[in-house]
Residue, then its C-alpha position, 0 to 999 in steps of 0.5 A: m955282697l948282697d948274698v951276705a948282706l941279705a942272708r940269701e940262702p943257699f949262697v950266703s955261706a960261700s960268699s961269707m967265707i970269701l969275705a972272711m978270707a979278705e978280712n984275714n988277708l988271705v986274698t985281696g978283695t976289691m969292689s968297684s965304686n959302682a958296685i958299692a952304689n948298687v949295694y947301697y941302693i938295694l940295702r937301703k930299700a931292704g933295710g934302711d939307710a943306716k943299715a946299708r951304710a953300716f954294712i958298707g962301712k964294715l966291708l971297707h975295713y977289708l975291701t978296696v974300692i976300685t974306680i970306674d973311670h972315663q976310659n973304663v966307660l969307653d972300653a965298656l961301650k966297645s966291649d962284646f958284653s951284652d950287659f953294660e953294667d957287667a962290662l963296666q965291672n969287667c973293664s975296671a977289674v982289668e985296669n986294676q989288675c984283678d985276678f978274678i971276678i967272683t959272681r954268681n952271674t958267670n954267663d955274663y962274663k964269658n967275654s972277660a979276659l979275667r978268670v971268672a968264678t962263682p963263690e963256690e968255684f973260687l973256694q975250691l981253689f983253696r981246698 
């Protein structure tokens, strides 16, 4: 999300394509409530409250927010993940029956039971 919101080259293109796929109902896109908060925090610092809220508002037209609940936190605490925040994301995605975690940070998800792909790798599945 941040690659798109902040137009980070060279990553913005692949990430934008995946968001377009979600917008056109070719894939079901989700984001955890924690990820939404993190996106807001970073975007507010970069461009202000109004821009951060507007970007998140647009995302919510075609992405579903999934929660991180009590059990997810307990599971994350017991997980083999070295990064607790990534463990939270993973546990929420597993509980919500997501098929993929799409991230540029694939190394931190090596212990995931889900398929993990970079945006570019995910797009290759549709070519």
